C-alpha positions in Angstrom: 118.9 90.4 86.1 115.2 90.4 85.4 112.9 92.6 87.6 111.0 91.0 90.5 107.7 90.9 88.6 109.0 88.1 86.5 108.8 85.6 89.2 105.2 86.5 90.3 102.5 83.9 89.7 100.5 84.5 86.6 96.7 84.6 87.5 94.7 82.8 85.1 91.5 81.7 85.3 94.9 81.4 86.7 94.1 83.1 84.5 96.1 83.6 88.1 95.3 84.0 85.9 95.9 82.0 84.7 98.0 83.0 88.3 97.9 83.9 89.2 96.6 82.4 89.9 98.2 81.2 88.9 100.1 76.8 90.6 102.7 73.3 90.6 105.3 70.8 91.2 104.9 67.2 92.1 107.5 67.7 94.9 105.3 70.2 96.6 102.7 69.3 99.3 99.2 68.3 98.3 96.7 69.7 100.7 93.6 67.8 101.7 90.4 68.8 103.6 87.3 67.2 105.1 84.0 67.4 103.5 81.9 70.6 104.0 78.7 71.9 102.5 79.4 73.6 99.3 79.6 77.4 99.5 82.2 78.5 97.0 80.6 77.3 93.7 83.4 74.9 92.8 80.9 72.6 91.0 81.3 74.8 88.0 85.0 73.9 87.6 86.3 70.9 85.6 89.5 69.3 86.8 92.2 69.4 84.0 95.9 69.6 83.2 97.0 72.2 80.6 100.4 72.9 79.1 101.3 76.2 77.5 104.4 77.1 75.4 105.6 80.6 76.3 107.4 83.1 74.2 108.4 86.7 74.4 106.0 89.0 72.4 107.8 92.3 73.1 110.1 94.0 75.6 111.1 97.5 76.4 114.8 98.4 76.3 114.7 99.2 80.0 113.7 95.6 80.7 117.0 94.2 79.5 115.3 91.2 78.1 116.7 90.0 74.8 114.8 86.7 74.6 112.5 84.4 76.6 111.0 81.0 76.1 109.4 78.6 78.4 106.5 76.4 79.5 103.6 76.6 82.0 102.0 73.5 83.4 98.7 74.1 85.2 96.7 71.4 87.0 93.4 71.8 88.8 91.9 68.9 90.8 89.1 68.5 93.4 85.4 69.2 93.7 82.8 71.2 95.5 82.8 69.2 98.7 86.5 68.4 99.1 87.9 71.7 97.9 90.1 72.7 95.0 93.9 72.0 94.6 95.9 73.9 92.0 99.4 73.1 91.1 101.4 75.4 88.7 104.9 75.3 87.3 106.3 78.1 85.2 109.8 77.5 83.7 111.5 80.0 81.5 114.9 80.3 79.8 115.9 84.0 79.7 118.6 86.1 78.1 118.6 89.4 79.9 121.4 92.0 80.1 123.8 89.5 78.7 123.0 86.9 81.3 121.4 83.5 80.3 119.5 81.8 83.1 116.6 79.5 83.9 113.8 80.5 86.2 111.6 77.9 87.7 108.5 78.8 89.8 106.6 76.0 91.5 103.4 76.6 93.4 100.8 74.4 95.1 97.6 75.7 96.7 94.5 74.3 98.3 91.2 76.2 98.7 88.6 74.9 101.1 85.1 74.0 99.8 83.5 76.8 101.8 85.9 79.4 100.4 87.2 80.4 103.8 90.7 78.9 103.9 93.6 79.0 101.4 96.8 77.1 101.9 99.7 78.1 99.6 103.4 77.1 99.0 105.6 78.7 96.4 109.2 77.8 95.6 111.3 79.9 93.2 114.5 78.5 91.6 117.1 80.2 89.5 119.5 77.9 87.6 118.1 75.0 89.9 119.1 76.9 93.0 116.3 77.6 95.5 116.1 81.3 95.9 112.8 81.8 97.8 110.1 79.9 99.6 106.7 81.4 100.6 104.4 79.2 102.7 101.3 80.0 104.7 97.6 79.8 105.2 95.0 82.5 104.9 91.6 82.4 106.7 88.6 84.6 106.2 87.8 86.1 109.6 84.8 88.4 109.8 85.3 91.2 107.3 89.0 90.4 106.6 91.7 87.9 106.1 94.2 86.5 108.6 97.4 85.3 106.9 99.7 83.1 109.0 103.1 82.9 107.3 105.6 80.1 108.0 108.2 81.3 105.3 110.2 83.3 104.5 109.5 84.6 108.1 106.9 83.6 110.7 104.4 86.3 111.1 100.7 87.1 111.0 99.2 89.6 108.6 95.7 91.1 108.8 94.3 92.1 105.4 91.0 93.3 103.9 88.7 90.5 102.7 89.3 89.1 99.3 88.5 86.2 97.0 91.0 83.3 96.8 92.1 82.3 93.3 89.6 79.5 92.5 86.7 81.5 93.9 87.8 84.4 91.7 87.7 82.1 88.7 84.3 80.9 89.6 83.0 84.4 89.9 84.4 85.3 86.4 82.7 82.2 84.9 79.4 83.0 86.6 79.6 86.6 85.4 80.4 85.5 81.9 77.4 83.2 81.8 75.2 86.0 83.2 76.4 88.4 80.5 78.2 90.7 83.0 80.9 92.6 81.0 82.7 94.4 83.8 83.5 93.8 87.5 86.0 94.7 90.2 87.1 92.1 92.7 89.8 91.8 95.4 92.1 88.7 95.2 94.6 87.1 97.5 96.8 84.5 95.9 99.8 84.2 98.3 102.1 85.9 95.7 105.3 87.9 96.5 105.5 88.4 100.3 101.9 87.1 100.7 101.2 90.3 102.7 98.8 92.1 100.4 95.7 91.7 98.3 95.3 92.8 94.7 92.5 94.8 93.2 91.3 93.4 89.8 89.2 94.8 87.0 87.6 92.1 85.0 86.4 92.7 81.4 84.4 89.9 79.8 83.6 89.9 76.1 80.7 88.2 74.3 80.6 84.4 74.0 82.1 82.9 70.9 83.1 79.6 69.4 86.7 79.6 68.3 87.3 76.3 66.5 90.4 77.1 64.4 93.9 76.1 65.7 95.8 79.3 66.4 99.5 79.8 65.7 101.6 77.7 68.1 98.7 75.6 69.4 98.4 71.8 69.2 95.5 70.6 67.1 94.7 67.6 69.4 94.4 69.9 72.4 92.2 72.4 70.6 90.0 69.7 69.2 89.0 68.8 72.8 87.4 72.2 72.9 85.7 72.1 69.5 82.3 73.7 69.4 82.5 74.8 73.0 81.7 78.4 73.9 84.4 80.6 75.3 84.6 84.2 76.4 87.5 86.7 75.8 88.6 87.8 79.3 91.0 90.5 80.4 92.0 90.9 84.0 94.2 93.7 85.3 95.8 93.4 88.7 96.4 96.5 90.8 98.4 97.1 94.0 95.8 97.6 96.7 98.2 99.7 98.8 98.6 102.5 96.2 96.8 105.5 97.6 97.9 108.5 95.4 95.3 110.3 93.3 96.8 109.6 89.9 95.4 106.8 87.8 97.3 103.6 89.0 98.9 101.4 86.5 98.3 97.6 86.7 101.0 95.4 88.2 100.3 93.2 85.3 97.4 92.3 82.9 96.4 88.9 81.5 94.0 88.2 78.7 92.8 84.8 77.4 89.9 82.8 76.1 88.0 81.2 79.0 85.9 78.1 78.5 83.2 76.7 80.7 84.9 74.6 83.4 87.9 77.0 83.7 90.1 75.9 80.7 92.0 78.7 79.1 93.8 79.3 75.9 95.3 82.2 73.8 97.2 83.6 76.8 98.8 87.0 76.9 100.5 88.4 80.0 101.5 92.1 80.0 104.0 93.5 82.5 105.1 97.1 82.6 108.3 96.3 80.6 107.5 93.2 78.6 104.7 91.0 77.2 104.7 87.2 76.9 102.2 84.9 75.2 101.2 81.3 75.9 99.9 78.7 73.4 97.9 75.7 74.5 99.9 72.6 73.4 98.4 69.8 75.6 95.2 69.3 77.5 93.9 66.5 79.6 90.6 66.4 81.4 91.0 64.8 84.8 88.4 62.6 86.6 86.2 64.5 89.0 85.9 62.5 92.1 82.3 61.8 93.3 81.1 64.3 95.7 78.6 63.5 98.5 77.5 66.3 100.7 77.2 65.2 104.4 74.2 66.5 106.3 
């Protein structure tokens, strides 16, 4: 079977990555929140729904992967006074070590408008059978995070402070607009056991306009981005618990073109044993609900 990294969220901006942050399924809970004064910078984001066709770029022999195809559906909704909801679904058809199976990861999250609370729910299916559920809420408390997990086991985890996924995306966009080429940020996305944060290194290239339709992309979707500025972004995610003196290897790395508002295209996700790519095949800009800050 495929290694455990396969069923992690992809952070893209979402990227989580994309994925990691990347998050979705209509059957999952939709979280809501009261209005708060804006503190997380969510006004920079544009609600949208994007669909990506996934294919295997390369795989090491030790991965056991012979072929992989699939689809990601990413949906962001909300605003700066109500908070941001992200729903993400990643379905793949995999041929690995002679086994053919379907993996379906569905995630829903809500990030409060002040950036201090993060609700998350992830369900992982293999061949339509529920294999795992991770559900909880993370709160910023002083200089750290307090994560209260409901599933797979009830427990409370104390972690160092970190950005949640939408706030991480906002910071990448702000740095891109300010011409900052490199940064390091901690991220918590509720992935895996939801008991650790990830260190990220973020590399942002110079702004460019990429109007041509790339291989595998849908022209109608790309035309919606015509003449808009984008930045090539690469985010590497590292295990924050690794303490040895050797140079750590990333858990995974994602690269993409990032547009103002948070839309991404030209995805590439590199894991230790394999690399997959994602082509934008559908894009819908969603209505941004009116936002009135209460005094």
